[in-house]
C-alpha positions as CSV (number, residue, x, y, z in Angstrom):
1,X,75.3,39.8,123.2
2,X,78.4,38.8,124.2
3,X,77.4,39.3,127.6
4,X,74.8,36.9,127.0
5,X,77.0,34.2,126.3
6,X,79.2,34.7,128.8
7,X,75.9,34.2,131.2
8,X,75.0,31.0,129.2
9,X,78.7,29.8,129.5
10,X,78.6,30.2,133.4
11,X,75.7,28.2,133.7
12,X,76.6,25.8,131.2
13,X,79.8,25.5,133.3
14,X,78.3,25.3,137.0
15,X,75.7,22.4,135.9
16,X,78.4,20.4,134.3
17,X,80.7,21.1,138.0
18,X,77.1,19.6,139.2
19,X,76.5,16.5,137.0
20,X,80.2,15.5,137.2
21,X,79.3,14.8,141.4
22,X,76.3,12.5,140.1
23,X,75.8,9.2,138.4
24,X,73.0,9.1,136.1
25,X,71.4,11.9,138.0
26,X,72.1,10.1,141.3
27,X,74.4,11.7,144.1
28,X,77.5,9.6,144.5
29,X,78.7,8.9,148.0
30,X,82.4,7.8,148.5
31,X,82.3,5.4,151.6
32,X,84.3,6.2,153.8
33,X,86.2,8.7,151.2
34,X,86.5,6.5,149.0
35,X,88.5,3.6,151.2
36,X,89.1,1.6,148.0
37,X,90.9,4.3,146.5
38,X,93.1,5.5,149.4
39,X,93.4,5.5,153.0
40,X,89.8,5.2,154.3
41,X,88.4,7.7,156.8
42,X,90.9,10.1,156.2
43,X,90.6,13.7,155.6
44,X,93.4,13.2,152.3
45,X,91.1,10.7,150.8
46,X,88.2,12.8,150.8
47,X,90.5,15.6,149.2
48,X,91.4,14.0,146.5
49,X,88.0,12.2,146.0
50,X,86.8,16.1,146.2
51,X,89.3,17.0,143.5
52,X,87.7,14.2,140.9
53,X,84.9,16.1,141.3
54,X,83.1,13.7,143.9
55,X,81.0,16.0,146.2
56,X,79.6,13.1,148.6
57,X,81.3,11.8,151.1
58,X,80.7,9.0,154.2
59,X,82.7,9.2,157.3
60,X,82.9,6.6,160.8
61,X,82.9,8.4,163.6
62,X,84.3,7.6,167.2
63,X,85.1,9.2,170.7
64,X,88.5,8.9,172.4
65,X,89.0,8.5,176.0
66,X,89.3,11.7,176.6
67,X,86.4,12.5,174.9
68,X,87.2,13.7,171.0
69,X,85.8,12.5,167.6
70,X,88.0,10.7,165.7
71,X,87.5,8.9,162.3
72,X,88.0,5.2,162.3
73,X,85.7,2.1,161.2
74,X,87.1,-0.1,164.0
75,X,86.7,-0.1,167.7
76,X,90.4,-1.6,166.7
77,X,93.3,0.7,165.1
78,X,95.5,-2.1,164.2
79,X,93.7,-2.9,160.9
80,X,94.3,0.5,158.9
81,X,97.2,2.0,161.2
82,X,100.6,1.2,162.6
83,X,99.1,1.2,166.1
84,X,97.3,-0.9,168.2
85,X,94.5,-0.9,170.8
86,X,90.8,0.4,171.3
87,X,89.8,3.5,170.1
88,X,87.4,4.3,173.2
89,X,90.5,3.5,175.4
90,X,93.3,5.8,173.8
91,X,93.5,9.2,174.2
92,X,93.6,12.2,171.1
93,X,97.2,12.4,172.2
94,X,97.7,9.1,171.0
95,X,95.7,8.6,168.6
96,X,98.0,11.5,166.6
97,X,101.1,9.4,166.8
98,X,99.8,6.9,164.9
99,X,99.8,7.1,160.8
100,X,97.6,5.0,158.3
101,X,99.0,1.9,157.3
102,X,98.8,2.6,153.1
103,X,100.3,6.2,153.1
104,X,100.8,7.4,156.3
105,X,99.0,10.1,156.8
106,X,97.2,11.4,160.0
107,X,94.4,9.7,161.6
108,X,92.1,13.2,161.5
109,X,89.5,14.3,164.3
110,X,85.9,15.4,163.4
111,X,86.9,19.0,163.5
112,X,90.1,18.4,160.6
113,X,87.5,17.3,158.5
114,X,84.6,19.8,159.3
115,X,87.5,22.3,158.6
116,X,88.0,21.0,155.2
117,X,84.4,21.3,154.3
118,X,83.7,24.0,155.6
119,X,83.6,26.5,152.7
120,X,82.2,23.5,150.5
121,X,78.3,24.4,150.3
122,X,77.9,21.9,147.7
123,X,78.8,18.3,149.6
124,X,76.7,15.9,151.1
125,X,78.4,14.3,154.5
126,X,76.8,11.4,155.7
127,X,78.9,11.0,159.5
128,X,78.1,7.4,160.4
129,X,77.8,7.1,164.4
130,X,80.0,4.2,165.6
131,X,78.4,3.6,168.9
132,X,76.5,0.4,168.4
133,X,78.5,-1.5,171.5
134,X,75.9,-0.2,174.9
135,X,78.9,-1.2,177.0
136,X,81.3,1.3,175.2
137,X,78.8,3.7,174.8
138,X,76.2,3.7,178.4
139,X,73.7,6.0,178.0
140,X,75.8,9.4,179.3
141,X,78.7,8.3,176.8
142,X,76.2,8.0,174.2
143,X,74.4,11.4,175.2
144,X,77.8,13.3,175.5
145,X,79.0,11.3,171.7
146,X,75.6,13.0,170.5
147,X,76.1,16.8,171.7
148,X,79.6,17.1,170.8
149,X,79.1,15.8,167.3
150,X,76.2,17.9,166.8
151,X,77.8,21.2,168.1
152,X,80.8,20.5,165.7
153,X,79.1,20.0,162.5
154,X,76.5,22.6,163.5
155,X,78.7,25.0,164.2
156,X,81.5,24.4,161.3
157,X,79.2,22.9,158.1
158,X,77.0,24.7,156.2
159,X,73.6,23.9,156.6
160,X,72.0,20.8,154.8
161,X,75.1,19.3,154.0
162,X,75.5,16.5,156.7
163,X,73.6,13.6,158.0
164,X,74.0,11.6,160.7
165,X,73.7,8.1,160.1
166,X,73.9,4.7,162.6
167,X,73.0,1.3,162.6
168,X,72.7,2.3,166.6
169,X,68.8,3.3,167.1
170,X,69.9,4.6,170.6
171,X,72.3,7.2,168.9
172,X,69.9,7.8,166.5
173,X,67.2,8.3,168.9
174,X,69.3,10.6,171.2
175,X,70.6,12.7,168.4
176,X,67.1,13.4,167.8
177,X,66.9,14.1,171.8
178,X,69.8,16.5,171.4
179,X,69.3,18.1,168.0
180,X,65.5,18.0,166.8
181,X,65.8,19.9,163.6
182,X,69.0,17.2,162.2
183,X,68.9,15.0,159.3
184,X,69.3,11.2,160.5
185,X,69.3,7.7,158.8
186,X,68.9,4.7,159.6
187,X,71.4,1.6,158.4
188,X,70.3,-1.9,158.4
189,X,72.5,-5.1,157.3
190,X,68.3,-7.2,157.0
191,X,66.4,-6.7,154.7
192,X,63.4,-4.4,154.4
193,X,60.3,-5.4,155.8
194,X,56.7,-3.0,156.7
195,X,58.4,-2.7,160.0
196,X,62.2,-1.8,159.4
197,X,60.1,1.2,157.5
198,X,58.0,2.0,160.5
199,X,60.8,2.2,162.7
200,X,62.6,4.7,160.7
201,X,59.8,6.7,160.7
202,X,59.0,6.6,164.4
203,X,63.1,6.9,165.1
204,X,62.5,10.1,163.0
205,X,64.6,9.2,160.3
206,X,64.6,11.1,156.7
207,X,66.6,8.2,155.2
208,X,66.7,4.8,155.2
209,X,70.0,2.3,153.9
210,X,69.1,-1.1,153.2
211,X,71.8,-3.9,151.0
212,X,71.3,-3.8,147.6
213,X,71.5,-7.6,147.7
214,X,68.8,-8.4,149.8
215,X,66.4,-5.3,148.5
216,X,63.6,-6.3,146.6
217,X,62.0,-3.3,144.0
218,X,58.4,-3.6,145.8
219,X,60.3,-2.6,149.3
220,X,62.6,0.0,147.5
221,X,59.4,1.7,145.9
222,X,57.7,1.2,149.5
223,X,60.4,3.1,151.4
224,X,60.0,5.9,148.7
225,X,56.4,6.1,148.9
226,X,56.5,6.5,152.8
227,X,58.6,9.4,152.7
228,X,62.3,8.1,153.6
229,X,65.0,8.4,151.1
230,X,66.5,5.6,150.2
231,X,69.7,4.2,150.1
232,X,71.2,0.9,149.0
233,X,74.6,-0.6,150.1
234,X,77.4,-1.9,149.3
235,X,77.9,-0.2,145.6
236,X,80.6,-2.1,144.4
237,X,80.0,-2.4,140.8
238,X,78.9,-0.6,138.1
239,X,76.2,-3.5,138.0
240,X,75.2,-2.6,141.0
241,X,75.2,1.2,140.6
242,X,72.9,0.7,137.4
243,X,70.3,-1.2,139.8
244,X,70.3,1.3,142.6
245,X,69.9,3.9,140.3
246,X,67.0,1.9,138.5
247,X,65.4,1.1,142.1
248,X,65.3,5.1,142.6
249,X,67.8,5.6,145.1
250,X,68.4,9.0,146.5
251,X,72.4,8.1,147.2
252,X,74.9,5.5,146.3
253,X,77.1,5.2,148.9
254,X,79.8,3.6,147.0
255,X,84.0,2.9,147.5
256,X,84.7,2.6,143.8
257,X,83.2,7.0,143.4
258,X,86.0,7.4,140.8
259,X,85.4,4.6,138.5
260,X,81.7,4.8,138.1
261,X,82.6,8.7,137.3
262,X,85.2,7.4,134.8
263,X,87.9,9.3,137.0
264,X,91.3,8.3,137.1
265,X,92.9,7.6,140.6
266,X,96.1,9.2,140.9
267,X,97.6,8.0,144.4
268,X,99.7,10.2,146.1
């Protein structure tokens, strides 16, 4: 009987670990690595969130002048770092000299992030492609971006742990040409419509992310019945999270994952 009890305990432990990553049964995603809890878009932020039991992460990716993928939301580094200049006009060597304003940590590359997550098959990664400016990312550069990102992810991360997302329809279409089997998701800042749902499906997306404050329950249901996964954003309060659960969201992308999990944030 003792081995059976040990087996049951092990299963129970694994189940608790899984549920610890969820909010009312919905997978939590730490927006920008939990940018309200540590310096956004850094491996350090993702690591701290992971150590608190969070298993979902969203980050933003841009391409440097010398074709290196780095984590950065803004096109200019001045808001979050001690430097200045446009990401796409800087080299990786110049980016490596920067430190975040909050805690003085490095600006990571995609490879840095993927190296941290490569042995963690229980995670969900949303990799947002920040390519909306067609002047900065013309067709040939967009193709380079998508090829480099898909190759880096495929060569390092466990299969099924990541999704490429974007507001930019061009990058989603290009990613499907470069890597047809990869999961993609359309992000919209406008209320959902039947036309938006159809557009996401035509792009080959498996997920649609829409504003929680502008999404009626009817369209939340229509997104799900269309075969798309539903993501609602931004989730900045427990009330937002509760509404997302009620609407049937598949993921909750939030700036406050630790608060939703009732985890204390110990900033290093």
